[in-house]
C-alpha positions as CSV (number, residue, x, y, z in Angstrom):
1,X,-13.6,6.1,-30.7
2,X,-13.5,8.9,-33.2
3,X,-11.6,11.8,-32.1
4,X,-12.5,15.5,-32.9
5,X,-9.4,16.1,-35.2
6,X,-8.2,14.1,-38.3
7,X,-4.7,14.7,-39.6
8,X,-4.9,13.9,-43.2
9,X,-1.6,13.5,-45.2
10,X,-1.9,13.3,-49.0
11,X,0.6,11.2,-50.5
12,X,1.9,10.7,-54.1
13,X,5.0,8.4,-54.3
14,X,6.2,9.8,-50.9
15,X,7.5,7.0,-49.1
16,X,10.6,8.6,-48.2
17,X,8.9,11.5,-46.7
18,X,6.4,9.2,-44.8
19,X,9.3,7.3,-43.6
20,X,11.2,10.4,-42.3
21,X,8.2,12.5,-41.0
22,X,5.3,10.2,-40.2
23,X,7.0,8.7,-36.8
24,X,6.7,12.3,-35.3
25,X,3.2,12.8,-36.6
26,X,2.1,9.7,-34.8
27,X,4.1,10.5,-31.6
28,X,2.9,13.9,-31.1
29,X,-0.7,13.5,-32.4
30,X,-2.3,11.2,-29.8
31,X,-5.4,13.6,-29.7
32,X,-5.9,12.9,-33.5
33,X,-6.9,10.2,-36.0
34,X,-4.3,9.9,-38.5
35,X,-5.0,9.2,-42.4
36,X,-2.9,8.9,-45.3
37,X,-4.8,9.8,-48.6
38,X,-3.0,8.1,-51.5
39,X,-3.3,9.6,-54.9
40,X,-2.5,6.2,-56.7
41,X,1.2,6.0,-55.8
42,X,3.4,3.9,-57.9
43,X,6.1,3.5,-55.3
44,X,5.6,1.1,-52.3
45,X,4.1,3.7,-50.0
46,X,0.9,1.5,-49.2
47,X,3.1,-1.5,-48.3
48,X,5.4,0.7,-46.2
49,X,2.4,2.0,-44.2
50,X,0.7,-1.4,-43.7
51,X,3.9,-2.8,-42.4
52,X,5.2,-0.1,-40.3
53,X,2.1,2.1,-39.3
54,X,-0.8,-0.2,-39.1
55,X,-2.7,2.3,-36.8
56,X,-2.6,4.9,-39.7
57,X,-5.8,4.7,-41.8
58,X,-5.2,4.5,-45.6
59,X,-7.6,5.9,-48.1
60,X,-6.8,5.0,-51.9
61,X,-7.8,7.5,-54.5
62,X,-8.3,5.8,-57.9
63,X,-6.0,8.1,-59.7
64,X,-3.7,11.2,-59.1
65,X,-6.2,14.0,-58.7
66,X,-3.7,16.6,-57.5
67,X,-3.6,18.6,-54.2
68,X,-7.2,20.0,-54.6
69,X,-9.0,16.9,-56.1
70,X,-6.9,14.4,-54.1
71,X,-8.1,16.0,-50.7
72,X,-11.6,16.6,-52.0
73,X,-12.0,12.9,-52.8
74,X,-10.1,11.6,-49.7
75,X,-11.9,13.8,-47.1
76,X,-15.3,12.3,-48.2
77,X,-14.4,9.3,-46.2
78,X,-13.2,11.2,-43.0
79,X,-16.1,12.4,-40.6
80,X,-14.1,14.1,-37.8
81,X,-15.2,17.5,-36.9
82,X,-11.9,19.2,-37.8
83,X,-9.4,18.4,-40.5
84,X,-5.7,19.1,-40.4
85,X,-4.3,18.9,-44.1
86,X,-0.5,18.2,-43.6
87,X,1.9,17.9,-46.3
88,X,4.0,14.7,-46.2
89,X,7.2,16.7,-46.1
90,X,6.4,18.6,-42.9
91,X,8.1,17.9,-39.3
92,X,5.7,18.5,-36.7
93,X,6.7,19.3,-32.9
94,X,5.4,18.3,-29.5
95,X,2.2,20.5,-28.5
96,X,1.6,21.4,-32.4
97,X,-2.3,20.6,-32.3
98,X,-3.3,21.8,-28.9
99,X,-3.0,25.7,-29.6
100,X,-4.8,25.4,-32.8
101,X,-7.7,23.4,-31.5
102,X,-8.1,25.9,-28.5
103,X,-8.6,28.7,-31.1
104,X,-11.3,26.5,-33.1
105,X,-12.9,25.5,-29.8
106,X,-13.2,29.2,-28.4
107,X,-14.1,30.9,-31.6
108,X,-17.1,29.5,-33.6
109,X,-16.6,32.1,-36.4
110,X,-12.9,30.9,-37.1
111,X,-12.9,28.4,-40.0
112,X,-9.2,27.8,-40.4
113,X,-6.0,28.1,-38.6
114,X,-2.3,28.0,-39.5
115,X,0.7,27.3,-37.1
116,X,4.0,28.9,-37.5
117,X,5.8,27.5,-40.5
118,X,9.7,27.3,-40.6
119,X,12.0,25.9,-42.9
120,X,13.3,22.4,-42.3
121,X,16.5,23.0,-43.9
122,X,17.3,26.4,-42.1
123,X,15.3,26.2,-39.0
124,X,16.0,29.7,-37.9
125,X,14.0,31.1,-41.0
126,X,10.5,31.1,-42.1
127,X,9.5,28.9,-44.8
128,X,8.0,30.0,-48.1
129,X,4.8,28.3,-47.9
130,X,2.9,30.2,-45.0
131,X,5.5,31.5,-42.7
132,X,3.9,33.6,-40.2
133,X,0.6,33.6,-41.8
134,X,-0.7,34.5,-45.2
135,X,-1.9,38.0,-46.5
136,X,-2.8,39.5,-49.9
137,X,-2.1,43.0,-51.4
138,X,-4.5,45.2,-53.2
139,X,-3.4,43.7,-56.6
140,X,-4.1,40.0,-55.4
141,X,-0.4,39.1,-54.8
142,X,-0.2,36.6,-51.9
143,X,2.5,37.0,-49.3
144,X,3.3,36.2,-45.6
145,X,4.4,37.7,-42.4
146,X,7.8,36.5,-42.6
147,X,8.0,36.1,-46.5
148,X,7.5,38.7,-49.4
149,X,7.9,37.0,-52.8
150,X,11.3,35.0,-52.3
151,X,12.7,37.1,-49.5
152,X,12.5,35.2,-46.0
153,X,12.8,36.7,-42.7
154,X,14.8,35.1,-39.8
155,X,12.7,34.0,-36.8
156,X,13.2,36.1,-33.7
157,X,9.9,35.6,-32.2
158,X,8.3,38.5,-34.0
159,X,5.4,36.3,-35.1
160,X,4.8,34.4,-31.8
161,X,1.2,35.8,-31.7
162,X,-2.3,34.8,-32.4
163,X,-3.9,36.9,-34.9
164,X,-6.3,37.1,-37.8
165,X,-5.0,36.4,-41.3
166,X,-6.2,36.3,-44.8
167,X,-5.1,32.9,-45.7
168,X,-3.8,29.6,-44.0
169,X,-1.0,27.6,-45.8
170,X,-2.0,24.3,-47.4
171,X,1.0,22.6,-46.0
172,X,-0.4,22.7,-42.5
173,X,-4.2,23.6,-42.8
174,X,-6.5,23.2,-39.9
175,X,-10.1,23.6,-40.9
176,X,-13.6,22.7,-39.6
177,X,-14.9,20.1,-41.8
178,X,-18.5,21.6,-41.9
179,X,-17.1,24.8,-43.5
180,X,-14.9,23.0,-45.8
181,X,-17.9,21.1,-47.3
182,X,-20.2,24.2,-47.2
183,X,-17.6,25.7,-49.7
184,X,-17.5,22.6,-51.8
185,X,-14.0,21.9,-50.6
186,X,-11.0,23.0,-52.9
187,X,-11.5,24.2,-56.5
188,X,-10.3,20.9,-58.3
189,X,-9.7,23.0,-61.7
190,X,-6.6,24.6,-59.6
191,X,-5.0,21.0,-59.4
192,X,-2.4,22.6,-57.0
193,X,-1.0,25.9,-55.8
194,X,-3.2,28.8,-54.3
195,X,-6.3,26.5,-53.9
196,X,-6.2,27.1,-50.2
197,X,-6.0,30.9,-50.6
198,X,-9.1,30.7,-52.9
199,X,-10.8,28.5,-50.2
200,X,-9.9,31.1,-47.5
201,X,-11.2,34.0,-49.7
202,X,-14.4,32.3,-50.1
203,X,-14.7,31.6,-46.3
204,X,-14.0,35.3,-45.6
205,X,-16.5,36.4,-48.1
206,X,-19.1,34.2,-46.4
207,X,-18.3,35.8,-43.0
208,X,-15.9,33.5,-41.6
209,X,-12.5,34.2,-40.2
210,X,-8.9,32.8,-40.8
211,X,-6.3,32.7,-37.8
212,X,-2.6,32.1,-37.2
213,X,-1.1,30.9,-33.9
214,X,2.6,31.1,-33.1
215,X,2.2,28.8,-30.3
216,X,2.3,25.9,-32.6
217,X,5.4,25.3,-34.8
218,X,6.1,22.9,-37.9
219,X,9.0,22.7,-40.1
220,X,8.4,22.2,-43.9
221,X,10.8,21.0,-46.4
222,X,9.1,22.6,-49.5
223,X,9.1,21.4,-53.0
224,X,8.6,17.9,-52.0
225,X,6.0,17.0,-54.9
226,X,6.7,19.9,-57.3
227,X,10.1,21.5,-57.4
228,X,10.4,25.1,-56.8
229,X,12.0,25.7,-60.2
230,X,9.5,23.7,-62.1
231,X,7.9,25.6,-65.0
232,X,4.6,23.8,-64.3
233,X,4.6,25.5,-60.9
234,X,5.0,28.9,-62.6
235,X,2.0,27.9,-64.9
236,X,-0.3,26.9,-62.1
237,X,0.6,29.9,-59.7
238,X,-0.2,32.4,-62.6
239,X,-3.3,30.6,-63.9
240,X,-4.8,29.9,-60.5
241,X,-4.1,33.4,-59.0
242,X,-6.1,35.0,-62.0
243,X,-8.9,32.6,-61.5
244,X,-9.1,33.2,-57.9
245,X,-9.1,36.9,-58.3
246,X,-12.0,36.6,-61.0
247,X,-14.1,34.4,-58.6
248,X,-13.5,36.5,-55.4
249,X,-13.0,40.3,-56.2
250,X,-15.8,42.6,-55.8
251,X,-17.1,45.0,-58.5
252,X,-16.0,47.4,-59.9
253,X,-12.4,46.7,-58.6
254,X,-12.6,43.3,-60.6
255,X,-12.6,44.9,-64.1
256,X,-9.7,47.1,-64.0
257,X,-7.5,44.9,-61.6
258,X,-7.8,41.8,-63.9
259,X,-6.7,43.8,-66.9
260,X,-3.7,45.4,-64.9
261,X,-2.6,42.2,-63.7
262,X,-2.5,40.6,-67.1
263,X,-0.2,43.5,-68.2
264,X,2.0,42.8,-65.0
265,X,2.1,39.1,-65.7
266,X,3.6,40.0,-69.1
267,X,6.4,41.9,-67.6
268,X,6.7,39.0,-65.0
269,X,6.9,36.5,-67.8
270,X,9.8,38.4,-69.4
271,X,11.6,38.5,-66.1
272,X,11.2,34.7,-65.6
273,X,12.3,34.1,-69.1
274,X,15.4,36.1,-68.4
275,X,16.2,34.8,-65.0
276,X,14.9,31.1,-65.3
277,X,14.8,30.3,-69.0
278,X,12.2,30.3,-71.8
279,X,10.1,27.6,-70.2
280,X,9.1,29.8,-67.5
281,X,8.1,32.5,-70.0
282,X,6.2,30.1,-71.9
283,X,4.6,29.0,-68.7
284,X,3.2,32.4,-68.0
285,X,1.7,32.6,-71.6
286,X,0.2,29.2,-71.3
287,X,-1.3,30.3,-67.9
288,X,-3.2,33.1,-69.5
289,X,-4.7,31.0,-72.1
290,X,-5.5,28.6,-69.1
291,X,-7.3,31.4,-67.3
292,X,-9.2,32.4,-70.5
293,X,-10.5,28.9,-71.0
294,X,-11.7,28.7,-67.3
295,X,-13.4,32.2,-67.4
296,X,-17.0,30.7,-68.0
297,X,-16.9,28.0,-65.3
298,X,-15.1,30.7,-63.0
299,X,-17.7,33.3,-63.3
300,X,-20.5,30.6,-62.3
301,X,-18.6,30.1,-59.1
302,X,-18.7,33.7,-57.9
303,X,-20.5,34.1,-54.6
304,X,-23.4,36.5,-54.0
305,X,-21.1,38.8,-51.9
306,X,-17.5,39.8,-52.2
307,X,-15.9,42.0,-49.5
308,X,-14.1,45.0,-50.6
309,X,-11.6,45.2,-47.8
310,X,-9.8,42.0,-48.5
311,X,-6.0,43.3,-48.6
312,X,-3.6,44.3,-45.9
313,X,-1.0,46.2,-48.0
314,X,-1.0,48.1,-51.2
315,X,1.2,47.9,-54.4
316,X,3.5,45.3,-52.7
317,X,5.2,44.4,-56.0
318,X,6.2,48.0,-56.6
319,X,7.4,48.7,-53.1
320,X,9.3,45.4,-52.9
321,X,11.2,45.5,-56.2
322,X,11.4,49.3,-56.9
323,X,11.4,50.5,-53.3
324,X,13.6,47.5,-52.1
325,X,11.0,47.2,-49.2
326,X,11.7,43.7,-47.7
């Protein structure tokens, strides 16, 4: 019998991650159907699953479609009421599902929920991708409770609450399947990075809510597919952030803010070039041209209504780097 929740793990050459973390997913997810969506892996992931996890259903994409396209394609085959999109490099814990489902069951206006995300390598600290729930500042910079840019907080139980947030992390992303498809899923042009923020922003603009619960805990390795120091990651983050803003920001804020961010990105590119090398500077330049190419398509995807009160903090980048606010 089909269960309400489907846990969907996107895989690309991730046999080692599946071998390490899938046993706990199976053990602690008895209330869910478990799927692996494979993005045309060239390792022996599929054979490994067939041999060791015959109860896990495998969906095979015909090519590597990235995070956004890979999930969009694979989830078409999954008919459960709720999805949990789970990275293959995430360690789940006992009772990680129930607190999330309780929120979704009790609140019909909540579309997506994120658990507390801690670092697998340093379990006393929050993890970069999501931490204690995602927020955004007035300039469009995403950050988290527990993480601002690269600075991470130690977990002292300060985010053990349940509260509304702005975006839920794609590394462990619970969402109503109905709401996912009403928004046409992820923007596949993003390929990877910030597509979950864009989706959450669209949900909020449509009148839905995004929530966080500290009663559910997972541990994320991070960088399992694309290394944190990758210039391609720099490119995707800068390009996708600009496209996301163009798609979701209200007028008249949209006009001045995009121009201001382009200027700030130029400064950031020089900073990255000095700190991480020329490939990262060039990645920011390429990101801008990638954004310009996407403008016509991005403009067509703007919704009829964009809420003006989208941010929870102002001028975060200046307060962080100049005011040393951590």
